[in-house]
C-alpha positions in Angstrom: 0.3 -0.2 -0.3 1.6 3.1 -0.8 1.8 6.4 1.3 -1.2 8.8 0.9 -3.4 5.5 0.4 -2.3 4.5 4.6 -2.5 7.9 5.8 -6.2 8.8 4.3 -7.2 5.0 6.0 -5.3 6.0 8.8 -7.0 9.8 9.0 -10.8 7.7 8.4 -10.2 5.5 12.0 -11.0 6.3 15.0 -8.8 6.8 18.1 -9.8 3.6 19.3 -9.4 1.6 16.1 -5.2 3.9 15.4 -4.7 2.4 19.3 -5.2 -1.2 18.6 -3.6 -0.9 14.9 -0.3 1.1 16.7 -0.2 -1.9 19.3 -0.3 -4.3 16.5 1.9 -2.8 14.4 4.8 -2.3 17.9 4.1 -6.5 18.0 5.0 -7.1 14.7 8.0 -4.7 15.7 9.0 -7.0 18.3 8.1 -10.4 16.1 10.7 -8.6 13.5 13.5 -8.2 15.7 13.0 -11.4 17.0 13.8 -12.7 14.3 16.7 -10.8 13.2 18.3 -11.9 16.1 18.1 -15.0 15.4 19.1 -14.8 12.0 15.0 -15.9 10.6 14.0 -12.7 9.1 14.7 -12.5 5.0 13.6 -8.7 4.4 15.2 -6.1 6.8 13.7 -3.3 5.1 10.4 -4.6 6.8 11.8 -2.9 10.5 12.0 0.2 9.0 8.4 0.3 7.1 7.3 -1.2 10.7 8.8 1.5 12.3 7.8 4.0 9.9 4.1 3.2 10.2 4.2 3.3 14.2 5.2 6.8 14.0 2.7 7.4 11.3 -0.1 6.2 13.1 1.2 7.9 16.5 1.5 11.4 14.7 -2.5 10.5 13.2 -3.4 9.8 17.4 -1.5 12.9 18.4 -3.5 15.5 15.7 -6.9 13.7 16.9 -6.8 14.5 20.6 -5.6 18.8 19.5 
């Protein structure tokens, strides 16, 4: 999914949905880091992508809180 479509999708969600998506993204990041530490991760760029998605989610949550 491209960045603009992902941002539009995030902006259309409620804060509760965004919070749940944030939790699942953090779990995914933990699993990716674990796989990377045990040399099981094939696509290491996925870690960077998930980190950026977490930042995007947090940004949308904070902008909706204002």
